[in-house]
C-alpha positions in Angstrom: 0.4 77.2 96.3 -1.9 74.8 98.1 -0.3 71.4 98.5 -2.1 68.4 96.7 -2.3 64.9 98.0 -1.4 62.3 95.4 -0.1 58.8 95.2 2.8 59.6 92.8 3.9 63.3 92.6 6.8 65.1 90.9 8.0 68.2 92.8 10.3 71.0 91.5 12.5 72.1 94.4 12.4 75.7 93.0 8.8 76.5 93.5 7.4 73.4 95.2 4.9 72.9 92.4 3.3 69.5 92.7 2.2 67.9 89.4 -0.4 65.2 90.0 0.4 62.0 88.0 -2.2 59.7 89.3 -4.8 60.5 92.1 -6.3 57.9 94.3 -9.7 58.4 92.5 -7.9 57.6 89.1 -6.5 54.4 90.5 -10.0 53.3 91.7 -11.5 54.0 88.3 -8.8 52.0 86.6 -9.3 49.1 88.9 -13.1 49.2 88.2 -12.5 49.0 84.5 -10.2 46.0 84.9 -12.8 44.2 87.0 -15.4 44.8 84.3 -13.1 43.5 81.5 -14.0 39.8 80.5 -11.5 37.4 81.9 -9.4 35.6 79.3 -10.8 37.8 76.4 -9.0 37.3 73.1 -7.0 40.2 71.8 -8.5 41.8 68.7 -7.6 39.9 65.5 -6.8 36.6 67.1 -9.1 33.8 65.7 -11.4 31.8 68.0 -10.1 28.5 66.6 -8.2 27.0 63.7 -9.8 23.9 62.2 -7.8 23.5 59.1 -6.6 19.9 58.6 -2.9 19.5 59.0 -2.6 17.6 55.7 -4.8 16.9 52.7 -5.2 13.9 50.4 -6.8 14.9 47.1 -7.8 12.7 44.1 -8.0 14.2 40.6 -11.5 14.0 39.3 -14.0 15.6 36.9 -11.5 16.3 34.1 -14.3 16.0 31.6 -16.5 18.6 33.2 -16.6 22.4 33.4 -15.4 22.2 37.1 -18.5 23.7 38.6 -19.1 21.0 41.3 -18.8 22.4 44.8 -19.7 20.2 47.8 -17.9 22.1 50.5 -19.6 25.5 50.1 -22.2 24.7 52.9 -19.8 22.8 55.2 -19.6 24.0 58.8 -16.4 26.1 59.2 -16.5 27.4 55.6 -17.3 31.1 55.1 -16.8 31.0 51.3 -15.9 28.4 48.7 -15.7 28.9 44.9 -14.4 27.0 41.8 -14.1 28.2 38.2 -12.2 27.4 35.0 -10.7 29.8 32.5 -8.3 29.8 29.6 -4.9 31.0 30.6 -3.6 34.1 28.9 -6.8 36.1 29.6 -7.8 38.2 32.6 -9.8 36.0 34.9 -12.3 37.8 37.1 -11.6 38.0 40.8 -13.3 36.2 42.4 -13.4 33.9 39.4 -16.9 33.4 37.8 -17.6 30.5 35.6 -18.6 31.3 32.0 -18.7 34.3 29.8 -21.8 36.4 29.2 -21.0 39.3 26.9 -22.5 40.4 23.6 -20.4 40.1 20.5 -18.6 37.0 21.6 -18.2 34.0 19.2 -19.8 30.6 20.2 -16.3 29.4 21.1 -15.8 32.3 23.4 -19.3 32.0 24.9 -18.8 28.2 25.5 -15.1 27.6 25.9 -13.9 24.0 26.1 -12.7 23.6 29.7 -12.4 19.8 29.5 -8.8 18.5 29.8 -7.3 15.1 29.4 -4.9 15.4 32.4 -3.3 17.8 34.9 0.2 19.0 34.3 0.9 21.2 37.3 -0.7 22.3 40.6 -0.2 25.2 42.9 -1.4 25.0 46.6 -1.4 28.2 48.6 -2.5 29.4 52.0 -3.2 32.9 53.2 -3.3 34.7 56.6 -6.0 37.0 57.8 -4.6 39.9 55.8 -4.5 37.8 52.6 -0.7 37.5 52.7 0.7 34.2 51.3 2.0 32.1 54.2 2.6 28.8 52.3 3.0 27.9 48.7 3.7 24.5 47.1 4.2 24.0 43.4 4.1 20.6 41.8 5.0 19.8 38.1 3.6 16.7 36.6 4.5 17.3 32.9 6.6 14.1 32.8 3.8 12.0 34.2 0.5 14.0 34.0 -2.2 13.3 36.5 -5.4 11.6 35.4 -8.8 11.0 37.0 -8.2 8.9 40.2 -4.6 9.9 40.7 -3.7 10.9 44.3 -1.8 14.0 45.5 -1.0 15.1 49.0 -0.3 18.5 50.5 0.7 19.7 54.0 -1.0 22.7 55.5 1.1 25.3 57.3 -1.2 24.5 60.3 0.8 21.3 60.7 3.7 23.4 62.0 1.7 25.0 64.8 3.0 24.3 68.3 0.5 23.1 70.9 2.9 24.7 73.5 2.0 28.2 72.3 -1.2 30.1 71.7 -2.6 31.0 68.3 -1.8 34.6 69.1 1.9 33.8 69.4 2.0 32.0 66.1 -0.6 33.9 64.1 1.7 33.9 61.0 1.1 30.1 60.7 -2.7 30.2 60.9 -4.4 29.7 57.5 -7.5 31.7 56.8 -7.9 30.9 53.1 -6.7 28.2 50.7 -6.3 28.5 46.9 -5.5 25.6 44.6 -4.8 26.0 40.9 -4.8 23.0 38.6 -3.5 23.3 35.0 -4.1 21.1 32.0 -4.6 21.4 28.2 -7.9 21.0 26.3 -8.2 19.4 22.8 -7.4 22.7 21.1 -4.1 22.9 23.0 -5.2 25.8 25.2 -4.0 25.9 28.8 -6.9 25.6 31.1 -6.7 26.6 34.8 -9.1 25.5 37.5 -9.1 27.9 40.4 -10.4 26.5 43.7 -10.7 28.8 46.7 -12.2 28.4 50.2 -12.1 30.5 53.4 -12.4 29.3 57.0 -14.7 31.1 59.4 -12.3 30.3 62.2 -15.1 28.8 64.4 -14.6 26.0 66.9 -15.9 22.5 66.5 -16.3 22.8 62.8 -15.7 20.3 60.0 -14.8 22.5 57.0 -13.2 19.9 54.7 -14.7 16.4 54.6 -13.7 13.2 53.0 -15.7 12.4 49.8 -16.5 16.0 49.0 -15.6 17.3 45.5 -14.8 20.9 44.5 -13.7 21.6 41.0 -11.3 18.9 39.8 -10.4 17.5 43.2 -12.2 15.0 45.5 -11.2 15.0 49.1 -9.6 11.8 50.4 -8.3 11.1 53.9 -7.2 14.0 56.1 -4.8 14.5 59.0 -7.2 16.4 61.2 -6.7 19.7 63.0 -4.9 20.1 66.3 -7.5 19.3 69.1 -6.1 22.2 71.2 -6.9 24.7 68.5 -10.2 23.1 67.3 -11.9 21.6 70.3 -15.1 19.6 69.9 -14.4 19.0 66.2 -16.0 15.8 64.7 -13.6 12.8 64.5 -11.4 13.1 61.4 -10.7 10.4 58.9 -8.0 8.0 60.0 -5.3 9.9 58.2 -2.7 8.7 55.7 1.0 8.4 55.0 2.6 11.4 53.4 5.6 9.4 52.3 
């Protein structure tokens, strides 16, 4: 058989058959593709930035309302934000939608009493890009219920990010979505849940959560801002606060 010229060949001693593994033209084509590839391109699925605050200070507010207020929905860095109340024991819609609009319901069912006197427990959760829970904090305040103006603090899992590593290397600690549930009882003794959800758009230089904003039954207080390495050009955060 005619001998072929190649860069890497495998030859069987029995019949001197040359199997071409990679020809010179193949190598040139591969180099051409590498030269065209964008330098420093992010692998697929790695976020551009992570602008979640490292810690949150919340103030309980709006206990005497139906928890519709939503100041963060149009903030830069937020792709979606929702708040709703429902009576525990039912099947809340997902995503939750405030109110009931169905024929045949009683006035009480059509206009449920979502007002509560205080908050008896809170769940704070964060999720990754695949909507898996990556952090969860549960706080019980039944002994000393929270009222309007009371302060609560929560760390974000983003506080554990290392600036010595890339986001790609610690993607399991990058929050994409936050969910907060606040529980309290109305005058009828029914357990009312306020679900608050927001999602980050993972853009750089954004300011997704801002001091003074209210969503549902929490008002944002001071924040410990995001890591500058992972959120460059972000607006200056509030001074921060003590988590002690």
